[in-house]
C-alpha positions as CSV (number, residue, x, y, z in Angstrom):
1,M,-43.6,88.8,87.5
2,K,-43.5,91.7,89.9
3,T,-44.8,90.9,93.3
4,P,-47.1,93.5,94.9
5,T,-45.9,94.8,98.2
6,I,-47.5,93.4,101.3
7,R,-48.5,96.9,102.3
8,F,-50.4,97.5,99.0
9,I,-52.2,94.2,99.3
10,L,-53.2,95.0,102.9
11,G,-54.4,98.4,101.7
12,I,-56.7,96.9,99.1
13,G,-58.0,94.4,101.6
14,L,-58.7,97.0,104.3
15,L,-60.4,99.2,101.8
16,S,-62.8,96.4,101.1
17,L,-63.7,96.3,104.8
18,M,-63.8,100.0,105.3
19,S,-66.0,100.5,108.4
20,C,-67.3,97.0,107.9
21,S,-69.9,95.4,110.1
22,V,-72.9,93.2,109.9
23,F,-75.6,93.9,107.3
24,Q,-79.3,93.7,107.6
25,K,-80.9,90.2,107.2
26,K,-83.5,91.6,104.8
27,Q,-81.6,93.5,102.2
28,I,-83.9,95.7,100.2
29,N,-81.0,97.2,98.2
30,P,-79.4,94.8,95.7
31,H,-76.0,96.6,96.0
32,V,-75.7,96.5,99.8
33,N,-73.1,93.7,99.7
34,N,-70.9,95.8,97.4
35,T,-70.9,98.9,99.6
36,P,-68.9,98.0,102.8
37,G,-70.0,99.4,106.1
38,T,-73.4,100.6,104.9
39,F,-77.0,99.7,105.5
40,A,-80.1,100.3,103.3
41,I,-82.3,103.2,104.1
42,N,-84.6,102.4,101.2
43,E,-84.5,100.9,97.7
44,T,-81.9,103.3,96.4
45,L,-80.1,105.0,99.4
46,L,-77.4,103.5,101.6
47,C,-75.8,105.0,104.6
48,D,-72.6,104.4,106.6
49,Q,-73.2,102.7,110.0
50,S,-70.6,104.8,111.6
51,E,-68.6,108.0,111.1
52,T,-65.5,108.0,109.0
53,S,-62.6,107.1,111.2
54,N,-58.9,108.1,111.5
55,F,-58.0,104.6,110.1
56,N,-60.1,105.3,107.0
57,W,-58.4,108.7,106.6
58,L,-54.9,107.3,107.0
59,E,-55.6,104.8,104.2
60,Y,-56.5,107.9,102.1
61,L,-53.3,109.6,103.1
62,Y,-51.2,106.6,102.3
63,W,-52.7,106.2,98.8
64,T,-52.4,109.9,98.1
65,G,-48.8,110.0,99.2
66,R,-48.0,106.9,97.2
67,I,-49.4,108.4,94.0
68,Y,-48.5,112.1,94.3
69,G,-45.7,112.0,96.9
70,D,-46.0,113.0,100.6
71,S,-44.5,116.4,99.9
72,S,-46.9,117.3,97.1
73,Q,-49.5,120.0,97.5
74,I,-52.3,117.5,96.8
75,Y,-51.1,115.4,99.8
76,L,-50.7,118.4,102.1
77,D,-54.2,119.5,101.2
78,C,-55.5,116.2,102.5
79,L,-54.0,116.6,106.0
80,P,-56.5,117.3,108.8
81,N,-55.8,120.5,110.8
82,V,-54.4,118.8,114.0
83,E,-53.3,122.2,115.4
84,L,-56.9,122.9,116.3
85,W,-56.5,120.6,119.3
86,S,-54.0,123.1,120.8
87,E,-56.9,125.6,121.2
88,I,-58.3,123.4,124.0
89,E,-56.0,123.7,126.9
90,C,-56.2,120.2,128.3
91,L,-56.3,118.4,124.9
92,T,-53.1,119.9,123.4
93,Q,-51.5,116.4,123.5
94,Y,-54.1,115.3,120.9
95,T,-52.2,117.5,118.4
96,D,-49.4,114.9,118.3
97,Y,-51.2,111.6,118.5
98,Y,-55.0,111.7,117.9
99,L,-54.8,111.1,114.2
100,R,-52.1,108.5,114.1
101,H,-51.9,106.8,117.4
102,P,-53.2,103.2,117.3
103,A,-55.5,103.8,120.3
104,Y,-57.5,106.3,118.2
105,M,-57.6,104.4,114.9
106,N,-61.4,103.8,115.2
107,Y,-62.3,107.2,116.4
108,P,-63.9,109.7,114.0
109,V,-61.5,111.9,112.0
110,V,-61.9,115.6,112.8
111,G,-60.2,118.8,111.8
112,I,-61.3,118.5,108.2
113,T,-63.1,120.9,106.0
114,K,-66.2,120.1,104.0
115,E,-64.1,120.2,100.8
116,Q,-61.7,117.6,102.3
117,A,-64.7,115.4,103.1
118,L,-66.0,115.7,99.5
119,N,-62.5,114.8,98.1
120,F,-62.3,111.8,100.4
121,S,-65.8,110.7,99.3
122,K,-64.8,110.8,95.6
123,W,-61.6,108.8,96.4
124,R,-63.6,106.3,98.3
125,S,-65.9,105.8,95.4
126,D,-62.9,105.1,93.1
127,M,-61.3,102.7,95.6
128,V,-64.4,100.7,96.3
129,F,-65.3,100.3,92.6
130,H,-61.6,99.4,91.9
131,Y,-61.8,96.7,94.5
132,I,-65.0,95.3,93.0
133,L,-63.5,95.1,89.6
134,I,-60.5,93.3,91.0
135,R,-62.6,91.0,93.1
136,D,-64.8,90.1,90.1
137,G,-61.8,89.4,87.9
138,I,-62.3,92.3,85.5
139,L,-59.0,93.9,86.5
140,D,-55.8,92.7,87.9
141,Y,-53.8,94.3,90.7
142,D,-51.9,97.3,89.6
143,T,-48.9,98.2,91.7
144,E,-47.4,100.7,89.3
145,Q,-50.0,103.4,89.4
146,T,-48.6,107.0,89.0
147,V,-49.8,110.5,88.8
148,D,-50.3,110.1,85.0
149,H,-51.7,106.5,85.3
150,H,-54.0,105.6,88.1
151,F,-57.4,104.2,88.5
152,S,-60.5,106.4,88.9
153,I,-64.1,105.8,87.9
154,E,-63.8,108.5,85.2
155,N,-60.6,107.1,83.8
156,Y,-62.0,103.7,83.7
157,F,-65.2,104.5,81.9
158,T,-63.6,107.0,79.5
159,G,-60.9,104.5,78.5
160,K,-58.0,106.5,80.0
161,Y,-57.0,103.6,82.3
162,P,-55.6,100.7,80.3
163,A,-56.2,97.4,82.1
164,P,-53.2,95.8,83.9
165,N,-52.5,92.2,82.9
166,D,-49.8,90.0,84.4
167,T,-50.6,86.7,82.7
168,I,-47.3,86.7,80.8
169,G,-45.1,87.1,83.9
170,E,-45.0,90.8,84.2
171,I,-47.5,93.6,84.3
172,I,-48.4,95.1,80.9
173,Y,-51.3,97.3,80.0
174,I,-53.9,96.4,77.4
175,D,-56.6,98.5,75.9
176,F,-60.2,97.2,76.5
177,K,-63.7,98.5,76.3
178,P,-65.3,98.9,79.7
179,D,-68.9,97.8,80.3
180,L,-70.8,101.1,80.3
181,T,-73.9,99.5,81.7
182,M,-72.1,98.4,84.9
183,P,-73.3,100.5,88.0
184,Y,-70.7,102.0,90.3
185,P,-71.0,103.4,93.9
186,V,-71.1,107.2,94.5
187,Y,-70.1,108.0,98.1
188,R,-71.1,111.6,99.1
189,L,-72.4,113.8,101.9
190,P,-76.1,113.5,102.7
191,T,-78.7,116.1,101.7
192,F,-81.2,117.5,104.2
193,D,-83.9,115.2,102.9
194,E,-81.7,112.2,103.1
195,R,-80.8,113.1,106.7
196,Q,-84.5,113.1,107.6
197,L,-84.8,109.6,106.1
198,I,-81.8,108.4,108.2
199,L,-83.1,109.8,111.4
200,A,-86.6,108.3,110.7
201,Y,-84.9,104.9,110.2
202,V,-82.8,105.2,113.3
203,D,-85.7,106.3,115.6
204,S,-88.1,103.7,114.2
205,T,-85.5,100.9,114.6
206,E,-84.8,101.9,118.3
207,S,-88.6,102.0,118.9
208,V,-89.0,98.5,117.6
209,Y,-86.3,97.1,119.9
210,R,-87.7,99.0,122.9
211,T,-91.2,97.7,122.4
212,K,-90.8,94.2,120.9
213,K,-87.3,93.1,121.9
214,R,-87.0,94.5,125.4
215,K,-84.5,92.0,126.6
216,K,-82.1,92.8,123.8
217,A,-82.7,96.5,124.3
218,E,-81.7,96.1,128.0
219,E,-78.6,94.2,127.0
220,W,-77.8,97.0,124.5
221,D,-78.3,99.6,127.2
222,E,-75.4,98.0,129.2
223,Y,-73.1,99.1,126.4
224,S,-74.7,102.2,125.1
225,R,-73.3,105.5,126.3
226,G,-76.2,107.6,125.1
227,Y,-75.6,110.8,123.3
228,Q,-72.0,112.0,123.5
229,T,-72.8,115.7,124.1
230,D,-72.4,118.4,126.8
231,I,-68.7,117.5,127.2
232,E,-66.3,119.9,128.8
233,P,-63.0,118.0,128.6
234,C,-61.0,120.4,130.8
235,Y,-61.2,120.6,134.6
236,K,-63.9,123.0,135.7
237,D,-63.5,122.3,139.3
238,S,-60.1,121.8,140.9
239,V,-61.7,119.8,143.8
240,T,-63.8,117.3,141.9
241,K,-61.5,117.2,138.8
242,V,-64.0,115.8,136.4
243,K,-62.7,115.3,132.9
244,E,-64.4,113.4,130.1
245,K,-63.1,112.1,126.8
246,P,-64.6,114.2,124.0
247,M,-65.3,111.3,121.6
248,V,-65.9,107.6,121.7
249,H,-65.0,104.8,119.4
250,V,-67.1,105.0,116.2
251,N,-68.9,101.7,117.0
252,F,-68.6,101.8,120.8
253,G,-66.2,98.9,120.6
254,L,-69.0,96.4,121.1
255,P,-68.5,92.7,120.7
256,D,-69.7,91.5,117.3
257,K,-72.8,89.8,118.8
258,H,-74.2,93.2,119.8
259,Y,-74.0,94.8,116.4
260,R,-77.5,93.4,115.5
261,F,-79.0,95.5,118.3
262,K,-78.5,98.8,116.5
263,L,-77.7,99.3,112.8
264,V,-76.3,102.8,113.0
265,Y,-74.1,104.6,115.5
266,N,-73.7,108.2,116.8
267,T,-76.2,109.9,114.4
268,R,-76.5,112.4,117.2
269,G,-73.7,113.6,119.3
270,N,-70.1,112.4,119.3
271,V,-69.1,114.5,116.3
272,A,-71.2,116.7,114.1
273,E,-71.3,115.6,110.5
274,W,-70.8,117.7,107.4
275,A,-73.9,118.1,105.2
276,D,-74.2,118.4,101.5
277,E,-75.6,122.0,102.1
278,D,-73.0,124.7,102.6
279,N,-71.9,125.6,106.1
280,I,-74.3,123.1,107.7
281,T,-73.6,120.1,109.9
282,Y,-76.0,117.4,111.3
283,G,-76.4,115.9,114.7
284,G,-74.2,118.1,116.9
285,G,-70.8,117.3,118.3
286,W,-69.5,116.6,121.8
287,R,-69.2,120.3,122.6
288,D,-72.9,121.0,121.8
289,S,-75.6,120.7,124.4
290,L,-78.0,117.8,124.3
291,E,-80.9,120.3,124.4
292,Q,-79.6,122.0,121.2
293,V,-79.0,118.7,119.5
294,L,-82.5,117.4,120.1
295,E,-84.1,120.7,119.3
296,N,-82.4,121.3,116.0
297,D,-80.5,118.6,114.1
298,T,-78.8,121.2,111.8
299,I,-76.1,123.5,113.2
300,R,-74.3,126.2,111.3
301,C,-70.5,125.6,110.9
302,L,-68.2,127.9,108.9
303,K,-64.9,126.0,109.3
304,E,-63.2,122.9,110.4
305,N,-63.0,122.1,114.2
306,V,-62.3,119.1,116.5
307,W,-65.9,118.2,117.0
308,T,-67.0,117.8,113.4
309,G,-66.4,114.8,111.1
310,F,-68.7,113.2,108.5
311,R,-70.3,110.0,107.3
312,N,-71.2,109.0,103.7
313,V,-74.4,108.1,102.0
314,V,-74.2,106.0,98.9
315,T,-76.2,105.6,95.7
316,W,-75.4,103.4,92.7
317,E,-75.4,105.0,89.3
318,K,-74.5,104.2,85.7
319,W,-72.0,106.1,83.7
320,K,-73.4,108.9,81.5
321,P,-70.9,110.0,78.8
């Protein structure tokens, strides 16, 4: 029997916990426990609690490099444009370490195009569904995936992915008929209407804590950094020498006990978030003014930069041949 590498096992485990944190006590969406790191906006729509992080993106790069090779064009097309950091004089050092340094693992990934975000979302859908099938005993671990033979939702439901089976002491592949009625997660970028639902949820949740759970709200305020906007990272004044970090940890690095005080992080400020609509981002980034962010949630964006990332929304669907 071939033993899976430790790195692969860790990869599967970490994918299952992607951006993981505490779920709502009253779960109005029956799939919420199968969509890690999300919360239910309504009966059908789920949303990430935080922005997609460098750690999430490095998992994506590792898988892509493993399947296609780290010199392939597919892998190279997945790389963020880290050279954009060099355009900001005092942040040029981020070019070398922002994406991969352990200190920034839980910071939002930036320097990516909308197309890259869409490709990641599709890959994430595949990986989470793959994890669910393994967890539920429908599939075994498969350490021998290749360019011509790897798991995807489409390959699974169309019978192009024979099931791995290692009950005889080595991995063999057997044909089987997938359950076409089984729902699967679709991670994607939010539409304008979905963004309004998210903001309404966030604002109403904060209002409840301010009015009915004041003590908890005050405790939360000790950790909250407000909107991460109006940041000029380079020295403006040689005397005062004020310099601020452009971004913060995607969940503020709070102790676990504080997660229940707020169910979503950085929907405004920190980094802008790619929208489903072309050339549009939501929420503003650290270089935008707070006034602009609060006045207009949508901001036009034509290309990748170091203040734009993304978060996913999720719906569950059934395969339609």
